[in-house]
C-alpha positions as CSV (number, residue, x, y, z in Angstrom):
1,M,254.2,116.3,36.1
2,S,253.1,116.9,39.6
3,V,254.8,115.4,42.7
4,K,254.2,116.1,46.3
5,F,257.2,116.7,48.6
6,T,256.2,113.9,50.9
7,D,256.3,111.5,48.0
8,L,259.8,112.8,47.1
9,Q,261.1,112.1,50.6
10,C,260.3,108.4,50.2
11,K,262.5,108.1,47.1
12,E,266.2,107.0,47.1
13,V,268.7,109.1,45.0
14,I,271.1,107.2,42.8
15,C,273.8,108.7,40.7
16,V,273.8,107.3,37.1
17,N,277.5,108.1,36.6
18,D,278.8,105.6,39.1
19,G,275.7,103.8,40.4
20,R,276.3,105.2,43.9
21,R,273.4,105.2,46.3
22,L,273.3,108.7,47.9
23,G,270.4,108.3,50.3
24,F,266.9,109.7,50.6
25,I,265.7,113.2,49.8
26,K,265.6,115.3,53.0
27,D,264.7,118.7,51.7
28,I,264.3,120.9,48.6
29,Q,265.6,124.3,47.8
30,L,263.0,126.7,46.3
31,G,263.4,129.9,44.4
32,I,261.3,132.7,45.9
33,P,259.1,134.4,44.6
34,E,258.9,132.1,41.5
35,G,258.3,129.0,43.6
36,E,260.4,126.8,41.4
37,V,262.4,123.9,42.7
38,L,266.2,124.7,42.4
39,A,267.7,121.7,44.1
40,I,267.2,118.6,46.2
41,V,269.0,118.1,49.5
42,V,270.3,114.6,50.4
43,P,272.1,114.0,53.7
44,G,275.7,112.9,53.4
45,P,277.0,109.5,54.6
46,C,277.0,108.8,58.3
47,R,280.1,109.0,60.5
48,M,281.0,106.2,62.8
49,M,277.9,104.1,62.5
50,G,275.6,107.1,62.8
51,L,276.8,108.1,66.3
52,L,278.6,111.2,65.2
53,G,276.0,112.5,62.7
54,H,276.3,113.0,59.0
55,R,279.0,114.4,56.9
56,D,278.4,117.2,54.4
57,D,275.1,117.2,52.6
58,Y,274.6,116.9,48.8
59,L,272.8,119.8,47.2
60,I,271.9,118.4,43.7
61,P,270.6,121.0,41.2
62,W,267.2,120.2,39.7
63,R,268.6,120.3,36.2
64,C,270.8,117.2,37.1
65,I,267.7,115.0,37.8
66,R,267.2,112.6,34.9
67,R,264.3,110.5,36.0
68,I,261.9,110.4,38.9
69,G,260.5,106.8,39.2
70,P,258.2,105.2,41.6
71,E,260.9,104.3,44.1
72,I,264.1,106.1,43.0
73,V,265.4,109.4,41.6
74,L,268.2,109.1,39.0
75,V,270.7,112.1,38.9
76,D,273.5,112.8,36.5
77,A,275.9,115.0,38.5
78,K,279.5,115.1,39.7
79,I,278.7,114.3,43.3
80,E,281.9,115.7,44.8
81,E,280.9,119.1,43.3
82,C,277.5,118.9,45.0
83,R,278.8,118.6,48.6
84,V,277.7,121.4,50.9
85,P,279.3,121.7,54.3
86,R,277.0,121.6,57.4
87,N,277.3,124.4,59.9
88,K,277.9,123.8,63.6
89,C,274.2,123.4,64.5
90,G,273.7,120.8,61.8
91,W,271.5,122.9,59.5
92,L,272.4,123.2,55.8
93,F,271.6,126.9,55.6
94,S,272.1,129.5,58.4
């Protein structure tokens, strides 16, 4: 199966364990030099109606993805274990 990254960014991520809508894919984590996708990055929920930015991001391992559909990505993961804190400048990785 072949999927472009720009197509992935338009898909909403939903957890099959509890039906929670996590948001839209923001980024992917690649393994270098193999070039394999290790995880997808989804921004955490907004704080105070979006005025204070986002909370911690979700880093969901690729092995937890169950299905990529035309509009959504279904994941089977313990979401609380996938939280990754943002650093002060807002980037996931420093």
